[in-house]
C-alpha positions in Angstrom: -44.5 -9.4 -6.6 -44.8 -7.9 -2.8 -42.1 -6.0 -1.2 -40.3 -8.2 1.6 -40.1 -6.6 4.8 -36.2 -6.0 6.0 -35.0 -8.9 7.9 -33.8 -7.7 11.6 -30.5 -8.7 11.9 -29.6 -6.9 15.5 -31.1 -4.3 17.1 -29.9 -1.4 15.0 -29.4 -3.7 11.3 -31.8 -4.7 8.7 -30.9 -6.6 5.6 -33.0 -5.4 2.6 -33.5 -8.2 0.1 -34.6 -7.7 -3.6 -33.4 -9.6 -6.6 -31.1 -12.3 -4.8 -32.6 -14.7 -2.6 -29.4 -15.1 -0.6 -27.3 -11.7 -0.7 -29.0 -8.7 0.6 -29.3 -5.6 -1.8 -28.8 -3.1 0.9 -28.1 -3.0 4.8 -30.2 -0.5 6.7 -28.5 0.7 10.2 -29.9 2.7 12.7 -28.0 5.4 14.5 -28.9 8.2 17.1 -28.1 11.8 15.9 -27.0 14.5 18.7 -30.7 15.7 18.8 -31.9 12.2 20.2 -33.5 11.2 16.6 -33.2 8.2 14.9 -31.4 8.4 11.7 -31.5 5.1 9.2 -28.6 4.9 7.0 -29.0 2.9 3.9 -25.8 1.0 2.8 -25.5 -0.7 -0.8 -24.5 -4.0 0.2 -21.4 -6.1 -1.8 -19.4 -9.1 -0.7 -16.4 -6.9 -0.9 -16.6 -4.3 1.8 -14.7 -1.8 -0.2 -17.5 -1.5 -2.5 -20.5 -0.8 0.0 -21.7 2.6 -0.5 -23.7 4.9 1.6 -26.8 5.6 -0.4 -29.0 7.6 1.8 -30.1 8.9 5.1 -33.8 8.7 6.0 -35.9 9.6 9.2 -37.9 6.1 9.3 -37.1 2.5 8.6 -40.2 2.4 6.2 -38.8 5.0 4.1 -35.3 3.7 4.0 -36.8 0.5 2.9 -38.7 2.1 0.1 -35.6 3.4 -1.2 -34.0 0.4 -2.1 -35.3 -0.9 -5.6 -35.2 -4.2 -7.5 -32.8 -4.3 -10.5 -34.3 -3.5 -13.9 -32.0 -5.5 -16.0 -34.3 -8.1 -17.1 -36.8 -7.0 -19.9 -40.3 -8.2 -18.6 -42.6 -5.8 -20.2 -44.1 -2.3 -18.9 -46.3 -3.6 -16.3 -44.8 -6.9 -15.8 -41.5 -5.7 -14.2 -40.3 -5.3 -10.8 -42.7 -3.3 -8.3 -40.2 0.1 -8.5 -42.4 3.3 -8.3 -43.7 4.6 -11.6 -41.3 7.3 -12.8 -44.4 9.3 -13.6 -45.6 9.0 -10.0 
């Protein structure tokens, strides 16, 4: 399974799809800090706005996308699971 690229929603927003084909797993928002550098906020997405949570702040879109993992709820075998990074490195 290959990692899908984030879907650009507008100039500063990307939707990150993982397990569900319709609902995003996360939203990445770009902001510029006071030094003029881009910062990418990774927000766990939920239908209920009150359940959305800031998960991380990154300096690149690529790193922000890497931090959004697949759900590991379905047992598929050790090597046949979602393409999350191996915990051993």
